[in-house]
LUMLO-221316 format. One record per residue (C-alpha): y, z, x; residue in three letters; residue number from 1. Coordinates in Angstrom, 1 decimal, always signed. Layout:
N
      c2      c3      c1  residu  num
       Y       Z       X     ALA  NUM
...
//
This chain:
481
      c2      c3      c1  residu  num
    +0.4    -0.3    +0.2     MET    1
    +3.5    -0.8    +1.5     ASP    2
    +5.6    +2.0    +2.2     ALA    3
    +8.8    +2.5    +0.2     PRO    4
   +12.1    +0.6    +0.7     LEU    5
   +14.1    +3.7    +0.2     GLN    6
   +11.8    +6.7    +1.9     PRO    7
   +14.6    +9.3    +1.0     ASP    8
   +14.6    +8.2    -2.7     LEU    9
   +11.1    +8.3    -2.8     TRP   10
   +10.4   +11.8    -1.2     SER   11
   +13.2   +13.1    -3.3     LEU   12
   +11.9   +11.4    -6.5     THR   13
    +8.3   +12.0    -6.2     LEU   14
    +8.7   +16.5    -7.2     PRO   15
   +11.4   +15.3    -9.6     ALA   16
    +8.6   +13.1   -11.6     VAL   17
    +5.7   +16.0   -11.3     ARG   18
    +8.1   +18.4   -12.5     ALA   19
    +9.7   +16.9   -15.5     ALA   20
    +6.9   +15.5   -16.2     ARG   21
    +5.1   +18.9   -16.3     GLU   22
    +8.2   +20.3   -18.0     ARG   23
    +7.8   +17.4   -20.8     ALA   24
    +4.0   +18.6   -21.5     ARG   25
    +5.1   +21.8   -22.7     GLU   26
    +7.4   +20.4   -24.9     HIS   27
    +4.8   +17.9   -26.2     LEU   28
    +2.4   +21.4   -27.1     ARG   29
    +5.1   +22.9   -29.0     SER   30
    +6.2   +22.3   -32.4     ASN   31
    +9.5   +20.7   -31.6     ARG   32
   +10.7   +17.8   -32.1     TYR   33
    +9.6   +14.5   -30.3     ILE   34
   +11.0   +11.4   -29.5     PRO   35
    +9.0    +8.2   -30.2     ARG   36
    +9.4    +4.5   -29.6     LYS   37
    +7.5    +1.6   -31.4     ALA   38
    +5.8    -0.8   -29.3     VAL   39
    +5.4    -4.1   -30.4     THR   40
    +2.4    -5.6   -32.0     GLN   41
    +0.8    -8.8   -32.1     TYR   42
    +1.4   -11.0   -35.4     THR   43
    +0.6   -14.2   -36.6     SER   44
    +1.2   -16.8   -39.5     SER   45
    -1.4   -18.1   -41.8     SER   46
    -1.3   -21.0   -40.1     VAL   47
    -1.7   -19.4   -36.8     GLY   48
    +1.7   -19.5   -35.2     TRP   49
    +2.0   -16.0   -33.1     SER   50
    +5.1   -14.4   -35.1     THR   51
    +5.3   -11.5   -32.9     THR   52
    +8.9    -9.9   -32.5     THR   53
   +10.1    -7.2   -30.9     ALA   54
    +9.8    -3.5   -32.2     ALA   55
   +13.3    -2.4   -33.5     ASP   56
   +12.0    +0.1   -36.2     THR   57
   +14.2    +3.4   -36.3     PHE   58
   +11.1    +5.3   -37.5     PHE   59
    +8.7    +4.8   -35.8     PRO   60
    +5.7    +6.8   -36.9     PRO   61
    +4.3    +9.8   -35.4     ASP   62
    +1.6    +8.0   -33.4     SER   63
    +4.1    +6.3   -31.6     ALA   64
    +4.5    +7.0   -28.3     PRO   65
    +6.9    +9.2   -26.7     VAL   66
   +10.2    +8.0   -26.2     ASN   67
   +10.8    +9.1   -22.6     TRP   68
   +14.4    +8.0   -22.2     ASP   69
   +15.3   +10.3   -24.8     HIS   70
   +13.5   +13.3   -23.3     MET   71
   +15.6   +14.4   -20.2     PHE   72
   +19.5   +14.6   -20.5     GLY   73
   +23.0   +16.6   -19.5     SER   74
   +23.0   +18.2   -22.8     ASP   75
   +20.3   +18.8   -25.1     VAL   76
   +20.6   +16.8   -28.6     GLY   77
   +18.9   +13.9   -30.5     LEU   78
   +18.9   +11.8   -27.3     PHE   79
   +17.7   +14.4   -24.6     ALA   80
   +15.1   +17.5   -25.7     GLN   81
   +15.7   +19.3   -22.4     ILE   82
   +18.4   +19.7   -20.5     LYS   83
   +18.2   +18.2   -17.2     TYR   84
   +19.5   +21.9   -15.3     SER   85
   +16.5   +23.7   -16.5     ASN   86
   +14.1   +21.5   -14.5     VAL   87
   +15.0   +22.4   -10.4     PRO   88
   +13.0   +20.3    -8.9     GLU   89
   +15.0   +17.2   -11.1     LEU   90
   +18.2   +18.8   -11.0     GLU   91
   +18.0   +18.9    -6.8     ALA   92
   +16.7   +15.3    -6.9     ALA   93
   +19.4   +14.3    -8.5     ALA   94
   +22.1   +15.8    -6.8     ASP   95
   +20.4   +14.6    -3.4     GLY   96
   +20.4   +11.0    -4.8     VAL   97
   +24.1   +11.3    -6.0     TRP   98
   +25.0   +12.3    -2.5     GLU   99
   +23.7    +9.2    -0.7     VAL  100
   +25.0    +7.1    -3.6     ALA  101
   +28.5    +8.9    -3.2     ALA  102
   +29.0    +7.4    +0.0     SER  103
   +27.1    +3.9    +0.2     ASP  104
   +28.3    +2.0    -2.9     GLU  105
   +25.8    -0.7    -2.3     SER  106
   +22.9    +1.9    -3.0     PHE  107
   +24.7    +3.3    -6.3     GLU  108
   +24.8    -0.2    -7.4     ARG  109
   +21.2    -0.9    -7.2     ARG  110
   +20.2    +2.5    -8.8     ILE  111
   +23.3    +1.9   -11.3     SER  112
   +24.5    -0.8   -13.5     LEU  113
   +28.0    +1.0   -14.6     LEU  114
   +28.8    +4.0   -12.4     SER  115
   +31.2    +2.2   -10.0     HIS  116
   +33.1    +1.2   -13.2     SER  117
   +34.0    +5.0   -14.1     GLU  118
   +37.7    +5.6   -13.4     SER  119
   +37.2    +8.9   -12.2     ASP  120
   +34.7   +10.6    -9.9     ALA  121
   +33.2   +13.0   -12.7     GLU  122
   +32.5   +10.2   -15.0     SER  123
   +30.8    +8.3   -12.2     ARG  124
   +28.8   +10.8   -11.0     LYS  125
   +27.7   +12.1   -14.7     LYS  126
   +26.7    +7.7   -15.5     GLN  127
   +24.9    +7.3   -12.3     PHE  128
   +22.8   +11.3   -12.9     VAL  129
   +22.4    +9.2   -16.8     PHE  130
   +20.8    +6.0   -15.0     GLU  131
   +19.5    +8.0   -12.3     TYR  132
   +17.2    +9.9   -15.2     MET  133
   +16.3    +7.3   -16.7     ARG  134
   +14.9    +5.7   -13.2     PHE  135
   +12.9    +9.2   -13.3     VAL  136
   +11.8    +8.6   -16.6     CYS  137
   +10.2    +5.3   -16.4     ASP  138
    +8.0    +6.0   -13.9     ILE  139
    +6.7    +9.4   -15.9     ILE  140
    +6.3    +6.7   -19.1     SER  141
    +4.7    +4.2   -17.3     ARG  142
    +2.3    +6.5   -15.6     ALA  143
    +1.4    +7.7   -19.0     GLU  144
    +0.9    +4.7   -20.8     ALA  145
    -2.0    +3.3   -18.1     VAL  146
    -3.5    +6.8   -18.0     GLY  147
    -2.9    +7.9   -13.9     VAL  148
    -1.9   +11.3   -12.3     GLU  149
    -2.7   +11.2    -8.8     ALA  150
    +0.5   +10.7    -6.3     ASP  151
    -0.5    +7.3    -4.8     VAL  152
    -0.4    +5.6    -8.4     ASP  153
    +3.1    +7.3    -9.1     LEU  154
    +3.9    +5.7    -5.6     LEU  155
    +2.7    +2.5    -6.6     ALA  156
    +4.6    +2.5    -9.8     ILE  157
    +7.7    +3.4    -8.1     TYR  158
    +7.4    +0.5    -5.2     LEU  159
    +7.5    -1.3    -8.2     GLN  160
   +10.8    -0.1    -9.6     LEU  161
   +12.3    +0.4    -6.1     GLU  162
   +11.6    -3.3    -5.1     ARG  163
   +13.3    -4.6    -8.2     ALA  164
   +16.4    -2.9    -7.3     ARG  165
   +16.4    -2.6    -3.3     PHE  166
   +14.5    -5.8    -2.2     ALA  167
   +17.3    -9.0    -1.7     ASN  168
   +14.5   -11.2    -2.6     GLU  169
   +12.0   -11.2    -5.5     LEU  170
    +9.1   -12.9    -6.5     ARG  171
    +7.0   -14.3    -9.3     GLY  172
    +5.8   -16.8   -12.0     ASP  173
    +8.5   -18.5   -14.1     LEU  174
    +6.9   -19.0   -17.4     LEU  175
    +8.6   -21.4   -19.9     VAL  176
    +6.6   -20.8   -23.8     PRO  177
    +6.1   -24.6   -25.5     ILE  178
    +7.9   -24.3   -28.6     SER  179
    +5.6   -25.3   -31.6     LEU  180
    +3.5   -27.7   -30.2     THR  181
    -0.2   -26.3   -30.0     PRO  182
    -2.8   -27.9   -26.9     LEU  183
    -6.2   -28.3   -27.2     ASP  184
    -6.9   -26.7   -24.2     HIS  185
    -8.2   -23.2   -23.6     ALA  186
    -8.0   -23.2   -19.8     GLY  187
    -5.2   -23.6   -17.2     PRO  188
    -4.2   -27.3   -16.7     ILE  189
    -3.4   -28.1   -13.1     GLU  190
    -0.8   -30.4   -12.8     LEU  191
    -0.1   -29.7    -9.1     GLY  192
    +2.6   -28.1    -6.4     HIS  193
    +2.2   -24.9    -7.9     GLY  194
    +3.1   -26.1   -11.6     VAL  195
    +0.5   -25.6   -14.6     ARG  196
    +0.0   -24.7   -18.3     ILE  197
    -1.5   -21.6   -19.5     GLU  198
    -2.7   -20.4   -22.8     LYS  199
    -0.9   -17.3   -24.2     LEU  200
    -2.5   -13.8   -24.3     ASP  201
    -1.9   -11.4   -26.9     GLU  202
    -0.2    -9.3   -24.1     SER  203
    +1.8   -11.9   -22.9     MET  204
    +3.1   -12.6   -26.4     GLN  205
    +4.2    -9.4   -26.6     ARG  206
    +5.7    -8.7   -23.8     ALA  207
    +7.9   -11.5   -24.5     ARG  208
    +9.2   -10.7   -28.1     ALA  209
   +12.6   -10.9   -28.7     VAL  210
   +14.3    -8.8   -31.4     SER  211
   +15.0   -10.7   -35.2     THR  212
   +18.3    -7.9   -35.5     MET  213
   +21.2    -9.0   -33.3     TYR  214
   +21.2   -12.5   -34.5     GLY  215
   +22.1   -15.2   -32.2     GLY  216
   +21.7   -19.4   -32.4     ARG  217
   +17.9   -19.3   -31.2     VAL  218
   +16.0   -17.6   -33.8     SER  219
   +13.1   -15.4   -32.5     ALA  220
   +10.2   -16.9   -34.3     HIS  221
   +10.8   -20.0   -32.7     VAL  222
   +10.6   -18.4   -29.3     VAL  223
    +7.4   -16.4   -30.9     ALA  224
    +5.5   -19.6   -32.0     ALA  225
    +4.0   -20.9   -28.9     SER  226
    +0.5   -21.0   -28.0     THR  227
    +0.9   -22.2   -24.3     HIS  228
    +3.5   -22.3   -22.0     ALA  229
    +4.7   -24.0   -18.6     VAL  230
    +4.3   -21.9   -15.1     VAL  231
    +5.9   -23.0   -12.0     VAL  232
    +4.3   -20.2    -9.9     CYS  233
    +5.2   -18.5    -7.2     ASP  234
    +9.1   -18.8    -7.5     ILE  235
   +11.7   -17.1    -5.0     ALA  236
   +14.5   -14.9    -7.0     ILE  237
   +18.0   -13.6    -5.3     ASP  238
   +18.2   -10.5    -6.3     ASN  239
   +21.2    -9.6    -3.3     GLN  240
   +22.9    -8.2    -6.5     ASP  241
   +20.3    -6.9    -9.2     PRO  242
   +23.2    -6.7   -11.9     PHE  243
   +24.1   -10.3   -11.5     GLU  244
   +20.1   -11.9   -11.7     ARG  245
   +19.4    -9.6   -14.9     ARG  246
   +22.2    -9.9   -16.6     TYR  247
   +24.6   -13.0   -15.5     ARG  248
   +23.1   -15.5   -13.3     GLN  249
   +19.7   -15.8   -12.3     SER  250
   +19.8   -18.8   -10.5     GLY  251
   +16.6   -20.3   -11.5     ILE  252
   +16.0   -24.1   -11.5     ASP  253
   +14.7   -25.5   -14.5     TYR  254
   +13.9   -29.2   -13.2     GLU  255
   +10.2   -29.2   -12.9     VAL  256
    +9.8   -27.2   -16.1     VAL  257
   +12.1   -30.3   -17.6     ASP  258
    +9.8   -32.4   -16.3     ARG  259
    +6.5   -31.1   -17.6     VAL  260
    +8.1   -31.5   -21.2     PHE  261
    +9.0   -35.2   -20.5     GLU  262
    +5.4   -35.8   -19.7     CYS  263
    +4.6   -34.0   -23.1     LEU  264
    +6.5   -35.9   -25.2     HIS  265
    +5.7   -39.2   -23.1     VAL  266
    +1.6   -38.9   -23.4     ILE  267
    +1.7   -37.8   -26.8     SER  268
    +4.2   -38.6   -28.7     SER  269
    +5.5   -35.1   -29.8     ARG  270
    +9.1   -34.1   -30.5     ARG  271
    +8.5   -30.5   -28.5     THR  272
   +10.8   -28.0   -26.9     GLY  273
   +11.7   -24.6   -25.2     TYR  274
   +13.3   -21.7   -26.6     ALA  275
   +12.4   -19.0   -23.9     GLN  276
   +12.3   -18.2   -20.6     ALA  277
   +10.6   -15.4   -18.5     VAL  278
    +9.4   -14.4   -15.0     VAL  279
    +5.7   -12.6   -14.8     ARG  280
    +7.3   -10.6   -11.5     PRO  281
    +5.1   -10.2    -8.7     LEU  282
    +5.4    -6.7    -7.6     ASP  283
    +7.9    -5.3    -9.4     TRP  284
    +9.1    -4.2   -12.5     ALA  285
   +12.5    -3.3   -14.0     ASP  286
   +10.9    -1.6   -16.4     ASP  287
    +7.7    -2.0   -19.0     TRP  288
    +7.1    -1.5   -22.5     GLU  289
    +4.5    +0.9   -22.8     HIS  290
    +1.2    -0.6   -21.2     ASP  291
    +2.4    -3.9   -21.4     LEU  292
    +2.8    -5.8   -18.4     PRO  293
    +6.1    -6.1   -16.2     ALA  294
    +8.0    -9.3   -18.0     VAL  295
   +12.0   -10.3   -17.1     TRP  296
   +13.2   -11.9   -19.7     LYS  297
   +15.8   -14.6   -18.6     VAL  298
   +17.0   -16.3   -21.5     GLN  299
   +16.7   -17.9   -24.5     THR  300
   +18.1   -21.4   -25.1     PHE  301
   +18.0   -23.8   -27.8     GLU  302
   +16.3   -26.9   -26.5     ARG  303
   +13.8   -27.6   -28.6     TYR  304
   +14.5   -30.3   -31.6     PRO  305
   +16.8   -28.8   -34.5     HIS  306
   +14.4   -29.2   -37.1     GLU  307
   +12.2   -26.2   -35.7     PHE  308
   +14.8   -24.1   -37.3     ASP  309
   +13.6   -25.0   -40.3     GLN  310
   +11.0   -22.5   -40.5     GLY  311
    +8.5   -24.6   -38.9     ARG  312
    +6.5   -21.7   -37.5     TRP  313
    +5.4   -21.5   -41.4     ASN  314
    +3.7   -25.4   -41.0     GLU  315
    +0.3   -26.1   -39.4     GLU  316
    +1.0   -28.6   -36.7     VAL  317
    -1.7   -31.3   -34.5     GLU  318
    -3.0   -30.3   -31.6     PRO  319
    -2.3   -32.1   -28.7     ILE  320
    -5.5   -33.9   -28.1     SER  321
    -7.4   -33.0   -25.0     ALA  322
    -8.1   -36.5   -24.3     LYS  323
    -4.3   -36.9   -24.4     GLU  324
    -3.8   -34.2   -21.7     LEU  325
    -6.4   -35.5   -19.5     GLU  326
    -3.4   -37.9   -18.3     VAL  327
    -1.3   -35.3   -18.1     LEU  328
    -1.2   -34.1   -14.4     PRO  329
    -1.1   -38.2   -13.4     ALA  330
    +1.8   -38.9   -15.4     THR  331
    +3.5   -35.6   -13.9     PHE  332
    +2.3   -36.5   -10.0     ALA  333
    +4.1   -40.3   -11.3     ALA  334
    +7.4   -39.0   -12.7     LEU  335
    +7.4   -36.7    -9.5     SER  336
    +7.9   -39.0    -6.9     VAL  337
    +9.6   -41.8    -8.9     ALA  338
   +13.0   -43.1    -8.2     PRO  339
   +15.7   -42.0    -9.9     ALA  340
   +16.1   -44.6   -12.7     ASN  341
   +13.0   -43.8   -14.1     VAL  342
   +13.5   -39.5   -14.1     LYS  343
   +17.1   -40.3   -16.0     LEU  344
   +15.1   -42.5   -18.4     ALA  345
   +12.4   -39.6   -19.1     SER  346
   +15.5   -37.0   -18.9     ARG  347
   +17.1   -39.2   -21.7     ARG  348
   +13.6   -39.9   -23.7     ALA  349
   +13.7   -36.4   -24.0     VAL  350
   +17.0   -35.5   -24.8     ARG  351
   +17.0   -38.0   -27.7     ALA  352
   +14.9   -36.0   -29.2     LEU  353
   +17.5   -32.8   -29.1     LEU  354
   +20.3   -34.5   -30.8     ARG  355
   +20.9   -33.9   -34.2     VAL  356
   +23.3   -37.3   -34.7     ALA  357
   +21.5   -40.3   -34.9     GLU  358
   +23.7   -42.0   -32.9     GLU  359
   +23.3   -39.8   -30.3     ASP  360
   +20.0   -40.2   -30.0     GLU  361
   +20.3   -44.2   -30.2     VAL  362
   +22.3   -44.0   -27.1     LEU  363
   +20.5   -41.9   -25.4     ASP  364
   +17.6   -43.6   -26.1     ALA  365
   +19.5   -46.7   -24.9     ALA  366
   +20.5   -45.4   -21.5     ILE  367
   +16.9   -44.8   -21.1     GLY  368
   +15.8   -48.2   -21.6     ILE  369
   +19.0   -49.9   -19.3     GLU  370
   +17.5   -47.4   -17.0     ALA  371
   +13.6   -48.9   -16.9     LEU  372
   +15.1   -52.6   -17.3     LEU  373
   +18.7   -53.5   -15.6     LEU  374
   +18.8   -54.2   -12.1     ALA  375
   +21.6   -53.6   -10.1     ASP  376
   +22.7   -57.0   -10.1     SER  377
   +22.3   -57.8   -13.6     ASP  378
   +25.6   -59.1   -15.7     ARG  379
   +25.2   -61.8   -17.5     ASP  380
   +23.0   -61.9   -20.7     GLU  381
   +22.2   -58.1   -20.9     MET  382
   +20.3   -57.4   -23.9     THR  383
   +18.4   -60.9   -23.6     HIS  384
   +16.7   -59.8   -19.8     ARG  385
   +15.8   -56.2   -21.1     MET  386
   +14.3   -57.5   -24.3     ALA  387
   +12.5   -60.5   -21.9     GLN  388
   +11.3   -57.5   -19.5     ARG  389
   +10.2   -55.1   -22.3     ALA  390
    +8.1   -58.3   -24.0     ALA  391
    +6.4   -58.6   -20.4     VAL  392
    +5.6   -54.9   -19.9     VAL  393
    +4.7   -54.0   -23.2     LEU  394
    +2.5   -57.1   -23.8     SER  395
    +0.2   -55.8   -21.5     VAL  396
    -0.8   -53.1   -23.9     ASP  397
    -1.2   -55.7   -26.7     GLY  398
    +1.5   -56.0   -28.1     VAL  399
    +2.9   -58.6   -29.3     ASP  400
    +5.8   -60.0   -26.8     PRO  401
    +7.7   -61.8   -29.8     SER  402
    +7.8   -58.9   -31.8     VAL  403
    +9.3   -56.5   -28.5     VAL  404
   +11.5   -59.0   -27.7     TYR  405
   +13.1   -59.3   -31.4     ARG  406
   +13.1   -55.4   -31.6     LEU  407
   +15.0   -54.6   -28.6     VAL  408
   +17.6   -57.4   -29.4     LYS  409
   +18.2   -55.9   -32.8     LYS  410
   +17.7   -52.2   -31.4     PHE  411
   +20.6   -53.4   -29.5     TYR  412
   +22.9   -54.4   -32.3     GLU  413
   +22.7   -51.2   -33.6     GLN  414
   +23.7   -50.1   -29.8     ARG  415
   +26.4   -52.1   -29.9     SER  416
   +28.1   -51.1   -33.0     LYS  417
   +28.2   -47.5   -32.3     ILE  418
   +29.7   -48.0   -29.3     VAL  419
   +32.5   -50.3   -30.5     HIS  420
   +32.9   -48.0   -33.6     GLY  421
   +31.3   -50.3   -36.2     ARG  422
   +28.1   -48.0   -36.6     SER  423
   +27.3   -47.1   -40.5     TRP  424
   +25.7   -43.9   -41.4     LYS  425
   +22.4   -45.5   -41.9     THR  426
   +21.6   -47.4   -39.2     MET  427
   +18.0   -50.2   -39.6     ASN  428
   +16.2   -52.2   -37.5     VAL  429
   +15.1   -55.0   -40.1     VAL  430
   +11.8   -56.6   -38.7     LEU  431
   +10.3   -59.0   -40.7     GLU  432
   +11.7   -57.4   -43.7     GLY  433
   +11.1   -54.2   -43.3     LYS  434
   +13.5   -51.7   -41.9     ALA  435
   +12.8   -49.1   -39.2     TYR  436
   +15.5   -46.3   -38.6     PRO  437
   +16.9   -47.2   -35.3     ALA  438
   +17.0   -44.0   -33.5     ASN  439
   +13.3   -44.1   -34.1     GLU  440
   +12.7   -47.2   -32.7     VAL  441
   +14.6   -46.0   -29.4     GLY  442
   +12.7   -43.4   -29.2     VAL  443
    +9.1   -45.3   -29.7     VAL  444
   +10.2   -47.7   -27.2     LEU  445
   +11.5   -46.0   -24.5     LEU  446
    +8.4   -43.4   -24.2     ARG  447
    +6.2   -46.5   -24.6     ALA  448
    +7.7   -48.1   -21.7     LEU  449
    +7.7   -44.7   -19.6     LEU  450
    +3.6   -44.3   -20.5     LEU  451
    +3.3   -48.3   -19.6     ASN  452
    +4.9   -47.5   -15.9     LEU  453
    +3.4   -44.2   -15.3     PHE  454
    -0.3   -45.8   -15.7     ARG  455
    +0.4   -48.7   -13.7     ALA  456
    -1.1   -48.7   -10.5     GLU  457
    +1.4   -50.1    -8.7     VAL  458
    +5.1   -48.8   -10.7     PRO  459
    +7.4   -51.8   -11.8     TRP  460
   +10.5   -52.7   -11.2     THR  461
   +12.9   -55.5   -13.3     PRO  462
   +12.8   -57.1   -10.6     GLN  463
    +8.9   -57.2   -10.3     SER  464
    +9.2   -58.0   -14.2     LEU  465
   +11.4   -61.4   -13.5     ASP  466
    +8.6   -62.5   -10.9     GLU  467
    +6.1   -61.9   -13.4     ARG  468
    +7.9   -63.5   -16.6     LEU  469
    +8.5   -66.6   -13.4     LEU  470
    +4.9   -66.8   -12.6     SER  471
    +3.7   -66.9   -16.2     ALA  472
    +5.7   -69.8   -17.1     LEU  473
    +4.9   -71.7   -13.7     GLY  474
    +1.2   -70.9   -15.1     SER  475
    +2.3   -72.5   -18.6     ASN  476
    +3.7   -75.8   -17.1     ASN  477
    +1.0   -76.2   -14.6     GLY  478
    -1.9   -75.7   -17.4     SER  479
    +0.5   -78.5   -19.4     GLY  480
    +0.5   -81.3   -16.8     SER  481
//
């Protein structure tokens, strides 16, 4: 086991933990009030989605675990059952740790997030001691939850909390749950370079749950409704300022995560996205909820189609099939090494799904198609060139080239109307007497082009498509002579 980063802090804290725990147990054996805290329980809907949200009840049952945060304080009251000065070892530890903090601002900020903002010395010490009490109680709470007593086990708990506060760099697995998109796959899907997809077990569903009480743009039910998560293993996390890391700027890059979601859309045509990112810490913890695994809830965000907010967690959704998922690793590998224009097209394919306005979806799809099918030298007859190239590409997949050519041309008529301010509320592509929504046509075309590109033994370019077209014309001329 590693040695403490702050050995003096550990030597002061261990006796305080022992004594406070014993004093609290005396209180628990009495007939006096015991503060309790509800623990998040796993729930699911009738159609199988997790509906697990954070436990928010203000009146937990008597069977709920002790709320150790409400056990000790400077004065006895509703939020403190025992005065910490009545536990000599706890008071001595608080005084000793404060003595270090008073002359070391960096140490102070690592223990207390808020004390440095207090205007006078007395208030500063009071806030610092309050947060140090929480630190001590976190150790006791976790020890009680997992049922350990020995000093070596207490040290193991302490070290995880200490690293979260004093290590300048932390490591962990980034987990981004895949919202409202089930996968027909039980085991992990390895994508390479430390990236994979994992099935979420009940303990992780509970640990990552968010509250329904505090509003916000992202629904707690969309956050909950995931069966699997994209995992980027063993990322480095800047922790030089723990407050900044936890509450302001995480510094986490989601480029690789977005790439996986782009590939999921390309292989399956699903409208998918994500609403949350969490980190599964490697040997550190900001805190715990009872006996659940440590989780740092990094952020919630609205990176999913807007229709997910319309009660989609009450609907049954067909999983992405195992057969479709077979090509996911190869698709991810192809996109990872693709040139910039292909990556742009892939980003736009998913960005189109997140749009609310149809015209924005059309423009995103158009930008993606242009990125794939236009060369830098193209100036004239842009639409004609793209339509020809798209026809060459998709003819390989058994699609009538003339249909592809006309679809692209008509889709770009709608794109032109938008950019010239002549779009209507309903934009349709009419082919052989049947109308298709322009935004859907664009998304389908872009996805089909990307899927073909990622499956190709040699990725095509606009120039290579022109060569294929000229070669085909030459063959036709030769056969007719």
